[in-house]
C-alpha positions as CSV (number, residue, x, y, z in Angstrom):
1,X,144.6,87.0,113.1
2,X,143.0,83.9,112.0
3,X,139.5,84.2,110.7
4,X,138.4,80.7,111.3
5,X,138.8,78.3,113.9
6,X,138.8,75.0,111.7
7,X,138.8,75.7,107.9
8,X,138.9,72.5,105.5
9,X,140.6,72.8,102.1
10,X,139.6,70.0,98.8
11,X,139.4,66.9,101.7
12,X,139.3,63.7,99.9
13,X,139.2,60.1,101.8
14,X,139.3,56.9,100.0
15,X,138.8,53.5,100.9
16,X,140.0,51.7,97.7
17,X,137.5,52.9,95.0
18,X,135.6,54.5,97.5
19,X,135.3,58.4,98.4
20,X,133.6,58.5,101.5
21,X,135.0,62.5,101.6
22,X,135.3,63.7,98.3
23,X,136.5,67.4,97.7
24,X,134.9,68.8,101.0
25,X,135.5,72.1,101.7
26,X,134.4,73.4,104.7
27,X,134.8,76.9,107.4
28,X,133.9,77.5,110.6
29,X,133.8,80.6,113.1
30,X,135.4,81.0,116.3
31,X,132.4,80.8,118.9
32,X,129.6,79.2,116.4
33,X,127.8,76.1,117.2
34,X,127.2,74.1,113.5
35,X,124.9,71.4,113.1
36,X,125.9,68.8,110.5
37,X,123.2,66.6,109.0
38,X,122.9,63.9,106.1
39,X,121.8,60.4,105.6
40,X,124.0,57.4,106.5
41,X,126.6,56.9,104.6
42,X,127.4,60.5,103.5
43,X,130.2,61.0,105.1
44,X,129.6,62.3,108.3
45,X,131.5,59.9,111.1
46,X,134.6,60.3,108.4
47,X,134.3,63.9,108.5
48,X,135.0,63.8,112.5
49,X,137.8,61.0,112.4
50,X,139.7,63.4,109.8
51,X,139.3,66.1,112.2
52,X,140.4,64.0,115.3
53,X,143.1,62.5,113.8
54,X,141.5,59.3,113.5
55,X,141.5,58.8,109.7
56,X,144.4,60.5,107.1
57,X,143.0,62.1,104.7
58,X,144.2,61.5,100.8
59,X,144.2,65.1,99.8
60,X,143.5,68.1,101.4
61,X,144.3,69.6,104.5
62,X,142.7,70.2,107.7
63,X,143.4,74.0,109.6
64,X,142.7,74.4,112.9
65,X,143.0,77.7,114.4
66,X,145.4,78.2,110.8
67,X,147.6,75.2,112.0
68,X,147.5,72.1,109.9
69,X,146.5,68.8,111.4
70,X,147.3,66.8,108.7
71,X,150.4,64.1,110.3
72,X,149.8,65.1,113.8
73,X,148.6,62.0,116.1
74,X,145.6,61.7,117.3
75,X,146.5,62.0,120.9
76,X,148.1,65.2,120.2
77,X,145.5,67.1,118.4
78,X,143.3,66.2,121.5
79,X,145.8,68.2,123.7
80,X,145.7,71.0,121.2
81,X,141.9,71.3,122.5
82,X,139.5,69.4,120.5
83,X,137.6,67.2,122.1
84,X,134.8,64.7,120.9
85,X,132.0,62.7,122.4
86,X,131.0,60.2,120.7
87,X,127.2,58.4,120.0
88,X,127.5,56.4,122.9
89,X,128.8,57.6,126.6
90,X,132.3,56.9,127.4
91,X,132.2,57.6,131.1
92,X,133.5,55.8,134.2
93,X,130.5,53.6,135.5
94,X,132.7,52.8,138.2
95,X,133.0,56.0,139.8
96,X,130.6,58.6,140.8
97,X,129.7,61.7,138.5
98,X,132.1,63.9,140.6
99,X,134.9,61.3,140.1
100,X,134.5,61.2,137.1
101,X,135.0,65.4,136.5
102,X,138.0,65.4,139.1
103,X,140.1,62.4,136.5
104,X,139.6,64.6,133.9
105,X,139.9,68.2,135.5
106,X,143.3,68.7,135.2
107,X,144.5,67.3,131.8
108,X,146.4,69.6,129.5
109,X,144.6,72.2,128.0
110,X,144.7,73.5,124.2
111,X,147.3,76.7,123.3
112,X,143.8,78.0,120.7
113,X,142.4,78.3,124.2
114,X,144.9,80.9,125.8
115,X,145.2,82.6,121.7
116,X,141.5,82.9,120.6
117,X,138.3,81.2,123.0
118,X,136.4,83.6,125.0
119,X,136.8,83.2,128.3
120,X,134.7,80.6,129.8
121,X,132.5,81.5,132.4
122,X,132.6,81.4,135.8
123,X,130.1,78.3,136.0
124,X,132.7,75.6,133.9
125,X,135.7,76.4,135.2
126,X,135.6,73.8,138.3
127,X,134.1,70.7,139.0
128,X,131.1,72.2,141.6
129,X,130.8,74.5,138.3
130,X,130.4,72.1,135.9
131,X,128.2,69.9,138.1
132,X,125.9,72.9,137.7
133,X,126.2,73.3,134.3
134,X,125.2,69.7,133.3
135,X,122.7,70.1,135.9
136,X,123.9,67.0,137.9
137,X,124.7,68.5,141.2
138,X,122.3,66.6,142.7
139,X,123.5,63.2,141.3
140,X,127.3,64.3,142.1
141,X,127.8,61.0,144.5
142,X,125.6,58.5,142.7
143,X,128.0,56.2,140.7
144,X,127.7,57.0,136.9
145,X,126.0,53.5,135.8
146,X,123.1,54.5,137.9
147,X,122.4,57.2,135.6
148,X,119.8,57.7,133.1
149,X,120.8,57.8,129.4
150,X,120.3,61.4,128.8
151,X,122.6,62.0,132.7
152,X,125.3,59.5,131.0
153,X,125.0,62.0,128.0
154,X,125.5,65.3,130.3
155,X,128.4,63.7,132.1
156,X,130.6,63.0,129.0
157,X,129.9,66.2,128.1
158,X,131.1,67.4,131.0
159,X,133.8,65.5,130.7
160,X,134.9,67.5,127.7
161,X,134.2,70.8,128.8
162,X,136.8,69.9,131.8
163,X,139.8,69.8,129.5
164,X,139.3,72.8,128.4
165,X,138.9,72.5,124.6
166,X,138.5,75.3,122.0
167,X,136.3,72.6,119.7
168,X,133.4,70.6,121.0
169,X,132.9,67.7,118.3
170,X,129.5,66.0,119.5
171,X,128.0,62.8,117.4
172,X,124.0,62.3,118.1
173,X,123.6,63.5,121.6
174,X,120.6,62.8,121.6
175,X,120.1,59.5,119.9
176,X,117.5,57.3,121.7
177,X,116.5,60.2,124.1
178,X,113.4,61.0,125.8
179,X,111.8,64.8,124.5
180,X,112.5,66.3,128.2
181,X,115.9,64.4,127.9
182,X,116.4,66.3,124.6
183,X,115.8,69.3,125.2
184,X,117.8,69.4,128.7
185,X,120.6,68.4,125.7
186,X,119.9,71.1,123.9
187,X,120.0,73.3,126.6
188,X,123.3,72.5,127.5
189,X,124.5,72.9,124.3
190,X,123.3,76.3,123.9
191,X,124.9,77.5,126.5
192,X,128.7,76.0,126.3
193,X,128.2,77.4,122.7
194,X,128.7,80.8,124.7
195,X,132.5,79.8,125.0
196,X,133.1,77.0,123.0
197,X,133.2,76.5,119.2
198,X,130.8,72.6,118.6
199,X,130.2,70.7,116.2
200,X,126.8,68.6,116.5
201,X,126.2,65.7,114.2
202,X,122.5,65.0,114.6
203,X,119.8,63.1,112.8
204,X,116.8,64.4,115.0
205,X,115.8,67.4,113.1
206,X,113.4,68.8,115.7
207,X,116.4,68.9,117.9
208,X,118.6,70.1,114.8
209,X,115.7,73.5,114.7
210,X,116.6,74.0,118.4
211,X,120.4,74.3,118.9
212,X,121.6,75.4,115.0
213,X,121.6,78.4,113.9
214,X,123.5,77.5,110.8
215,X,123.5,73.8,109.9
216,X,125.5,72.1,106.9
217,X,124.2,68.9,104.7
218,X,126.2,66.5,103.6
219,X,125.8,64.4,100.6
220,X,127.8,61.5,99.0
221,X,131.1,63.0,100.9
222,X,130.5,66.7,100.0
223,X,129.3,69.7,101.0
224,X,125.5,69.6,99.6
225,X,124.1,73.0,101.2
226,X,124.0,75.4,104.2
227,X,122.4,77.9,105.7
228,X,119.6,78.2,108.8
229,X,117.4,75.1,108.9
230,X,114.6,76.8,107.2
231,X,116.9,77.7,104.0
232,X,118.2,74.0,104.0
233,X,114.3,72.6,104.5
234,X,113.7,75.1,101.3
235,X,116.4,74.3,99.2
236,X,115.8,72.4,95.7
237,X,118.7,70.0,95.9
238,X,118.0,69.2,99.7
239,X,114.1,68.6,98.4
240,X,115.5,66.7,95.3
241,X,117.8,64.7,96.8
242,X,115.5,64.1,100.4
243,X,111.9,64.3,99.8
244,X,110.2,61.6,101.9
245,X,113.1,61.0,103.8
246,X,113.7,64.3,106.3
247,X,113.2,62.5,109.6
248,X,116.6,60.4,108.1
249,X,118.3,63.2,106.9
């Protein structure tokens, strides 16, 4: 039985003489919500790029449910059950909220879902259920172009969930949001964590504290430390590297 949904071994990504990732090791359990923090240039985006197959590593392995993802094309990795949400929402602005969800509802489901993941709650099994989950029932027939930024973020997360991924990769979901919208995104991710494994990349430390049980800190392409938010903020290595720049982490 595979214990981890994601295991990264000795991962290095080099661009000429620059190492975006440097002998990085990382493991994540099924059903875990993990937040990854680190300053610009720490390797966070490259980390997601390698998991999704957008970038091939120089050395190392990425194991998803025990299967090595190296050399597998990006579109096939997506079909295996990995969904990625970029910082800027990628939705169809000329379609309604419901039409956006309808468009992706019946795409291929990952094999891992059958073998390992928790059974999704009833709320996420239909478009109507998804509208409730992302709290956009009242906006179902409104074109996505007229949604607020926070609502667009929730819609795109719903579109990912509609594809039944086993692992959600969510990049800075609360950048530029109001406090209320930030809280809504946090509640949504915590709700989804009951039936999905989720990695969140984030800079907003208050938001991280809202959702994270475990935080991984990246620094210069490697894992600097891991733990609860309190443990991370009190870690001597983090203090040494980030003292005076906590809000930039």
